[in-house]
Legacy VTK file of the C-alpha trace (Angstrom):
# vtk DataFile Version 3.0
C-alpha trace
ASCII
DATASET POLYDATA
POINTS 186 float
26.640 -7.944 -8.446
23.444 -7.582 -6.444
22.432 -4.599 -4.335
23.677 -6.168 -1.104
27.053 -6.990 -2.662
27.331 -3.452 -4.080
26.557 -1.906 -0.694
29.081 -4.168 1.028
31.780 -3.369 -1.538
31.073 0.346 -1.068
31.348 0.056 2.725
34.645 -1.832 2.429
36.020 0.761 -0.028
35.010 3.615 2.314
36.219 1.897 5.486
39.748 3.426 5.595
38.371 6.960 5.219
35.461 6.486 7.620
37.147 4.313 10.285
40.856 4.965 9.837
41.620 1.295 9.031
41.152 -1.148 6.182
38.950 -4.223 6.509
42.110 -6.345 6.732
43.370 -4.252 9.662
40.048 -4.610 11.470
40.084 -8.371 10.855
43.520 -8.576 12.482
42.234 -6.703 15.529
39.283 -9.101 15.813
41.538 -12.155 15.375
43.721 -11.058 18.303
40.669 -10.942 20.616
39.775 -14.596 19.999
36.091 -13.630 20.226
33.871 -16.158 18.467
30.384 -14.710 18.637
29.013 -12.084 16.296
27.411 -9.994 19.054
30.613 -10.011 21.130
32.682 -8.824 18.183
30.217 -6.032 17.351
30.070 -4.908 20.988
33.873 -4.889 21.308
34.377 -2.913 18.089
31.757 -0.351 19.116
32.946 -0.020 22.727
36.727 -0.261 22.305
37.143 1.309 18.860
34.081 3.606 18.519
33.048 1.882 15.281
29.506 2.576 14.107
27.120 -0.359 14.128
27.145 -0.840 10.336
30.925 -1.122 10.111
31.148 -3.222 13.287
28.491 -5.587 11.926
30.282 -5.895 8.576
33.650 -6.593 10.222
32.053 -9.208 12.505
30.426 -10.969 9.569
33.657 -10.969 7.590
35.666 -12.167 10.630
33.266 -15.100 11.101
32.692 -15.588 7.349
28.972 -15.575 8.148
27.767 -13.172 5.452
26.522 -14.402 2.078
29.578 -12.978 0.291
32.062 -14.875 2.449
30.789 -18.314 1.518
30.670 -19.817 -1.894
26.985 -20.164 -2.793
27.649 -23.546 -4.367
29.143 -24.764 -1.093
26.058 -23.651 0.812
23.733 -25.411 -1.649
25.892 -28.546 -1.581
25.753 -28.589 2.211
21.945 -28.230 2.134
21.650 -31.342 -0.031
24.288 -33.474 1.651
23.631 -36.802 3.317
20.033 -37.923 3.649
18.754 -34.823 1.797
20.736 -35.678 -1.364
17.611 -37.287 -2.833
16.019 -33.808 -2.926
18.741 -32.216 -5.101
17.064 -33.172 -8.429
13.905 -31.350 -7.299
15.982 -28.287 -6.320
17.746 -28.388 -9.700
14.406 -28.547 -11.566
13.062 -25.561 -9.594
16.273 -23.570 -10.136
16.221 -24.209 -13.884
12.558 -23.211 -14.048
13.208 -19.950 -12.168
16.263 -19.129 -14.319
13.955 -19.278 -17.325
11.879 -16.357 -16.030
14.546 -13.738 -16.792
18.132 -12.609 -16.443
17.247 -10.556 -13.358
16.751 -13.618 -11.113
19.179 -13.787 -8.214
19.800 -16.974 -6.234
21.014 -16.050 -2.758
22.069 -19.199 -0.852
21.879 -19.069 2.918
22.779 -21.824 5.381
19.357 -23.537 5.373
17.684 -22.327 2.160
18.147 -20.467 -1.115
16.424 -17.114 -1.440
14.930 -16.291 -4.836
15.176 -12.597 -5.572
14.424 -10.091 -8.253
14.042 -6.507 -7.016
12.939 -8.173 -3.768
12.558 -11.724 -2.500
9.768 -13.556 -4.248
10.424 -17.053 -2.952
12.763 -19.521 -1.326
13.683 -23.179 -1.662
14.392 -25.103 1.522
15.107 -28.792 2.067
13.050 -29.019 5.266
13.253 -32.755 5.877
15.028 -35.722 4.317
11.937 -36.350 2.201
10.497 -32.902 1.565
11.510 -29.656 -0.049
9.480 -26.536 0.808
8.951 -23.852 -1.809
8.111 -20.568 -0.115
6.355 -17.947 -2.228
5.335 -14.342 -1.770
1.837 -14.165 -3.224
0.098 -11.360 -1.342
-3.668 -11.406 -1.778
-3.800 -14.981 -3.100
-6.032 -17.341 -1.159
-4.407 -20.623 -0.126
-5.903 -23.613 -1.964
-4.908 -27.233 -2.412
-1.155 -27.623 -2.391
-0.678 -23.850 -2.042
-0.792 -23.507 1.739
-0.618 -20.414 3.886
2.937 -20.143 5.174
1.750 -19.710 8.750
4.599 -20.012 11.224
6.825 -21.939 8.792
8.592 -18.860 7.428
7.686 -15.224 7.990
9.450 -14.177 4.781
6.841 -15.925 2.619
3.055 -15.781 2.423
2.638 -19.331 1.027
4.308 -22.727 0.990
4.195 -25.677 -1.400
5.502 -29.026 -0.129
7.431 -30.969 -2.773
9.012 -34.436 -2.571
10.148 -35.259 -6.099
10.796 -33.494 -9.415
7.439 -34.888 -10.594
5.713 -32.680 -7.982
7.066 -29.623 -9.823
4.380 -29.242 -12.456
2.636 -26.494 -14.440
0.707 -25.416 -11.321
3.939 -24.901 -9.344
5.484 -23.060 -12.313
2.461 -20.737 -12.509
2.704 -19.887 -8.805
6.448 -19.274 -9.071
5.975 -17.062 -12.153
3.208 -15.102 -10.409
5.506 -14.459 -7.419
8.371 -13.527 -9.762
6.161 -11.103 -11.737
5.056 -9.396 -8.518
8.621 -8.850 -7.271
LINES 1 187
186 0 1 2 3 4 5 6 7 8 9 10 11 12 13 14 15 16 17 18 19 20 21 22 23 24 25 26 27 28 29 30 31 32 33 34 35 36 37 38 39 40 41 42 43 44 45 46 47 48 49 50 51 52 53 54 55 56 57 58 59 60 61 62 63 64 65 66 67 68 69 70 71 72 73 74 75 76 77 78 79 80 81 82 83 84 85 86 87 88 89 90 91 92 93 94 95 96 97 98 99 100 101 102 103 104 105 106 107 108 109 110 111 112 113 114 115 116 117 118 119 120 121 122 123 124 125 126 127 128 129 130 131 132 133 134 135 136 137 138 139 140 141 142 143 144 145 146 147 148 149 150 151 152 153 154 155 156 157 158 159 160 161 162 163 164 165 166 167 168 169 170 171 172 173 174 175 176 177 178 179 180 181 182 183 184 185
């Protein structure tokens, strides 16, 4: 389990003592309201039930199944590479296998639009940005952009650099070196 999952599990375990109800009881309360937006659920739990923000946020995420732990990571990755983007899945698979080879401490954290690559902190991400291009975001502080290694700019604030990839053949020794450098720095 990662740090986020551990913290979430701890909050859920402490919920009855801290809030007077189990997560399941809170989910039933939310279900009765028919609220469908995260912010509305959080506001209602805080205003009507005096829940602290952390617990209200957790209950809202669980009620909407919008947190990383409520979705199967494989389902999120499959959805990213569905339809026209299916041609990019072999490139994703090659990157994932490469990153797995760096060490047992690598964590893949699928989100709706990308997969975060983590160690002690995020060192990169893989995102199918278009039907013909995968973007590899990297955290390489202090490294000057050059050639295919572009400054991330406004593409993604979580990364310092981006490499645009179209096929598995684009994932070469240069890409591996950048990935490993980002991994080593995390």
